[in-house]
N, C-alpha and C positions, 0 to 999 in steps of 0.2 A: 504494501500500501503507499504510496507517495505521498504526493502532494493532491490539495483537492481539484477535484474537476468543473469544467464549469458548469457542470449537471448539479453538482452539491454548492456551491456557489450560489446559486437561483435559489434552490431549496432554503439554503440559511437566507439570504437576501428576502424571499418571499415567510418566513418564519417571524423576521422583525417585524419588515410591514404590520405583518398580523396583530403582536403583542405592542408595539408601540404605535404606530400608527402612520400614514404618510405625512404629517403636520409634524410630527414629534422628531422625524428622523434627520430630517433637514438640520432645524434648531438643536438636535444632539452635535453634529459633524459639525455643524458653525461652533460651536463652545468647549467641542475638543480641540480644531483649531488653534480658537484665542487661547485658551490653558495652555495650547505645545507653544504658540508666539512667548508668553508669558514667562514658561517653563525655560524657554531656552535664552530670551533676555538676562535671566536672572540666572542663571548659567555662566554666561556671559562676564555680567558685572562683575561677580564671584572669583573669578579665574582672573579680571584686569584688566581681558582687552579690551582694548576702544573700537566704538565703531568707527565708522568715516565720517560721521558728523563730527564725533567728539576729537579726532584728531587733527580738525580744519582747525585755528585759532579764530577766535572773534574777532573781526576791526574794533580795534579801539574804541571806546566812546569819548565822544568830549566833554573831558573835565571841565566844568565853570563854576564858580562860586556863586554863592545866593545874590540876585540883583541887588546892587546897592539903593540903601532910602536914599533919595535926595529931601532936600528941605521943600520942594515940591508937594511932592507926597506926603512928607509931615506935616505939612500946613495943609492941607484938604479936609481933616477930619473936623465936623462941623459941630458945634455944643451940643445935637440931637446925640452925635455919636458918641460924645463924652462918655465918661465912667460916671457911674450916679453917685460916687461917695462924692463929689462932689470937686474933688481936687483933678486937674487934668493929669494924663502922666504922659511921660515922655514918650512915643510910639518906638524909639530907636533906646534899647538899650544894652 
């Protein structure tokens, strides 16, 4: 007795369709594929291999400091926007 013949595979597939239904089999296969991809990615991460996306360095981002507060920006605070304590606070600290 060797490998399963095409007739044997047809019988196995027919039994699976009868047990689980035609709707659930594609969903189960899709779920199994996702699980295999996740497992493969986790094994790759654990072994320390880099993927092609990880191997290419990201372009450096432009580093800029915070925008300076100018006198005109500080002077635009109206009395209605002033703190309720009565004392006007300097917005630049």
